[in-house]
C-alpha positions as CSV (number, residue, x, y, z in Angstrom):
1,X,-76.8,133.7,-55.2
2,X,-74.1,132.7,-52.5
3,X,-74.4,136.2,-51.0
4,X,-78.1,136.1,-50.6
5,X,-77.9,132.9,-49.1
6,X,-75.3,134.0,-46.3
7,X,-77.4,137.2,-45.9
8,X,-80.7,135.0,-45.6
9,X,-78.6,133.0,-42.8
10,X,-77.7,135.9,-41.0
11,X,-81.4,137.1,-41.2
12,X,-82.6,133.9,-39.7
13,X,-79.9,133.9,-37.0
14,X,-81.7,135.3,-33.9
15,X,-85.2,133.3,-34.4
16,X,-83.1,130.2,-34.8
17,X,-80.9,130.9,-31.9
18,X,-84.2,131.6,-29.8
19,X,-85.4,128.2,-30.9
20,X,-82.4,126.1,-30.1
21,X,-81.7,128.2,-26.9
22,X,-85.3,127.7,-26.0
23,X,-85.5,124.1,-26.6
24,X,-82.2,123.6,-24.5
25,X,-83.4,125.7,-21.4
26,X,-87.1,124.2,-21.5
27,X,-85.2,120.9,-20.8
28,X,-82.6,122.0,-18.6
29,X,-81.0,125.3,-17.5
30,X,-77.4,125.4,-16.7
31,X,-76.8,123.3,-13.6
32,X,-74.8,125.8,-11.5
33,X,-75.2,129.5,-11.6
34,X,-72.3,131.2,-13.2
35,X,-71.1,134.1,-15.1
36,X,-70.4,132.6,-18.6
37,X,-73.2,131.0,-19.9
38,X,-77.4,131.2,-19.3
39,X,-79.9,133.8,-18.4
40,X,-77.4,135.9,-16.4
41,X,-78.8,138.9,-14.4
42,X,-78.6,140.2,-11.0
43,X,-82.2,138.7,-10.4
44,X,-81.9,135.6,-12.0
45,X,-78.4,134.9,-10.1
46,X,-80.0,135.4,-6.6
47,X,-80.1,131.5,-6.1
48,X,-80.7,128.1,-7.9
49,X,-84.6,128.4,-7.7
50,X,-84.4,132.3,-9.3
51,X,-82.1,130.8,-11.9
52,X,-84.2,127.8,-12.6
53,X,-87.3,129.9,-13.0
54,X,-85.8,132.6,-15.3
55,X,-84.4,129.8,-17.6
56,X,-87.9,128.2,-18.0
57,X,-89.6,131.4,-18.4
58,X,-87.4,132.7,-21.1
59,X,-87.3,129.4,-22.7
60,X,-91.3,129.5,-23.2
61,X,-90.6,133.0,-24.3
62,X,-87.8,132.2,-26.7
63,X,-89.8,129.3,-28.3
64,X,-92.7,131.3,-29.0
65,X,-91.2,134.4,-30.6
66,X,-88.4,132.4,-32.5
67,X,-91.2,130.4,-34.5
68,X,-93.4,133.5,-34.9
69,X,-90.1,135.5,-36.1
70,X,-89.1,132.8,-39.0
71,X,-91.7,134.0,-41.8
72,X,-91.0,137.9,-41.2
73,X,-87.1,136.9,-41.4
74,X,-87.5,135.0,-44.5
75,X,-90.1,136.7,-46.6
76,X,-88.3,140.2,-46.9
77,X,-85.3,138.4,-48.1
78,X,-87.4,136.6,-50.8
79,X,-88.2,140.1,-52.5
80,X,-84.3,141.0,-52.9
81,X,-83.2,137.6,-54.7
82,X,-81.2,138.9,-57.5
83,X,-81.1,142.6,-56.2
84,X,-77.7,144.3,-55.7
85,X,-75.5,143.2,-52.8
86,X,-76.2,146.6,-51.2
87,X,-79.9,146.2,-51.0
88,X,-79.6,142.7,-50.0
89,X,-77.1,143.6,-47.3
90,X,-79.5,146.3,-46.1
91,X,-82.6,144.3,-45.8
92,X,-80.9,141.5,-43.8
93,X,-79.1,144.2,-41.5
94,X,-82.4,145.5,-40.8
95,X,-84.3,141.8,-40.5
96,X,-81.3,140.6,-38.1
97,X,-81.7,143.8,-36.0
98,X,-85.6,143.3,-35.9
99,X,-84.8,139.7,-34.1
100,X,-82.3,141.0,-32.0
101,X,-84.6,143.6,-30.7
102,X,-87.4,141.1,-29.9
103,X,-84.9,138.7,-28.5
104,X,-83.6,141.4,-26.2
105,X,-87.2,142.7,-25.4
106,X,-87.8,139.2,-24.1
107,X,-85.8,140.1,-21.0
108,X,-88.4,142.4,-19.7
109,X,-91.1,140.2,-19.2
110,X,-88.6,137.7,-17.9
111,X,-87.5,140.3,-15.2
112,X,-91.3,141.5,-14.5
113,X,-91.7,137.6,-13.5
114,X,-88.9,137.4,-11.6
115,X,-90.2,140.4,-9.8
116,X,-93.7,139.1,-9.0
117,X,-92.5,135.4,-8.0
118,X,-89.3,136.3,-5.7
119,X,-88.6,139.1,-3.4
120,X,-85.3,141.0,-3.6
121,X,-83.6,138.1,-1.9
122,X,-84.7,135.8,-4.1
123,X,-87.3,134.1,-1.8
124,X,-90.4,133.0,-3.4
125,X,-93.2,135.1,-2.7
């Protein structure tokens, strides 16, 4: 049961991270543009306006998708309680990749929103 619990925690890691960082970025983005923390793309790092916009935008997406993904991350794990470690591992891996895929997919609408709201130099349109 300990192994299953650890794999459950692994399975919900991405949705929980999305919720935590979504909540943090909703309230305040990292104050300074940097290469170590925050939403770091060429477009988001043009200036403080693009930096703040990108963090607020992705925060909304991560809060929404993090909440949506909790149940689809937990439910498959409930079906493998008492199964072999191999089966539990495979299901947890698939669920984890699903969450990671959604997390990475949120970069696309964020970059599109940046492109719609700012020119190539980072000035508001």
